C-alpha positions in Angstrom: -32.3 32.9 16.0 -32.3 29.4 17.4 -33.2 27.9 14.0 -30.3 29.8 12.3 -27.9 28.4 14.9 -29.1 24.9 14.4 -28.9 25.2 10.6 -25.4 26.6 10.9 -24.4 23.8 13.2 -25.8 21.2 10.8 -23.9 22.8 7.9 -20.7 22.9 9.9 -21.0 19.2 10.7 -21.6 18.3 7.1 -18.3 20.1 6.1 -16.3 18.0 8.5 -17.4 14.6 7.1 -15.2 13.5 4.2 -16.9 13.0 0.9 -17.1 9.6 -0.6 -16.4 10.4 -4.2 -15.1 7.1 -5.3 -17.8 5.2 -7.3 -18.6 1.7 -6.1 -17.4 0.2 -9.4 -14.0 1.9 -8.9 -13.7 0.5 -5.4 -14.8 -3.0 -6.5 -12.4 -3.0 -9.4 -9.5 -2.1 -7.1 -10.6 -4.8 -4.6 -10.8 -7.5 -7.3 -7.3 -6.6 -8.6 -5.9 -6.5 -5.1 -7.4 -9.8 -4.2 -6.0 -11.4 -7.4 -2.6 -10.3 -6.2 -3.1 -11.2 -2.5 -5.3 -14.2 -2.5 -9.0 -14.9 -2.7 -9.5 -15.1 1.1 -11.7 -13.2 3.5 -8.6 -11.6 5.0 -7.5 -10.4 1.6 -11.0 -8.9 1.1 -10.8 -7.0 4.4 -7.3 -5.8 3.7 -8.0 -4.8 0.1 -11.2 -3.0 1.2 -9.2 -1.2 3.9 -6.6 -0.2 1.3 -8.9 1.4 -1.2 -10.6 3.3 1.8 -7.2 4.6 2.8 -6.4 5.6 -0.8 -9.8 7.4 -1.0 -8.9 9.3 2.2 -5.7 10.8 0.8 -6.4 11.1 -2.9 -9.5 12.6 -4.6 -11.2 10.3 -7.1 -10.5 12.6 -10.0 -6.8 12.3 -9.3 -7.1 8.5 -8.8 -8.9 8.2 -12.2 -6.3 10.4 -14.0 -3.4 8.4 -12.6 -5.1 5.1 -13.5 -5.6 6.3 -17.1 -2.0 7.4 -17.4 -0.8 4.0 -16.2 -3.1 2.2 -18.6 -1.8 4.2 -21.6 1.8 3.6 -20.4 1.2 -0.2 -20.4 -0.1 -0.1 -24.0 3.2 1.3 -25.2 3.7 2.8 -28.6 4.3 6.3 -29.8 1.6 7.9 -27.8 2.8 6.4 -24.5 6.1 8.2 -24.6 4.3 11.5 -23.7 2.9 9.8 -20.6 6.3 8.6 -19.6 8.3 11.8 -20.1 6.0 14.7 -18.9 6.7 15.7 -15.3 3.0 16.4 -14.7 2.0 12.9 -15.7 4.8 11.4 -13.6 3.7 13.4 -10.6 0.1 12.2 -10.9 1.2 8.6 -11.0 3.6 9.2 -8.1 0.8 10.6 -6.0 -1.3 7.5 -6.6 1.7 5.2 -5.7 2.2 7.2 -2.5 -1.5 6.7 -1.7 -1.2 3.0 -2.4 1.8 2.7 -0.1 -0.3 4.5 2.6 -3.0 1.9 2.1 -0.5 -1.0 2.3 1.0 0.4 5.5 -2.4 0.9 7.2 -4.0 -2.4 6.1 -1.4 -5.1 5.4 
């Protein structure tokens, strides 16, 4: 009985901890881009790291990755990009990422 209670408590504690589903390379890529825009200083590193952590707290990695892909296709332009500009679902995915980025800026900069 005691063992079952302990296992249940351990499992409950594990559920409360947020998952870190952003790969290190995705975090590093964001930080490099952020530092390019905000300066190559230690302070910029700290703020940019804080910003991607804030984004990761409000937006699952899958959503982040989808929005980044949509924005990349939009930048290329061309006939295929028009779909990514006009579809409400695509616009909403990008809008969610932008809101998460704003949250990161408000918390960290």
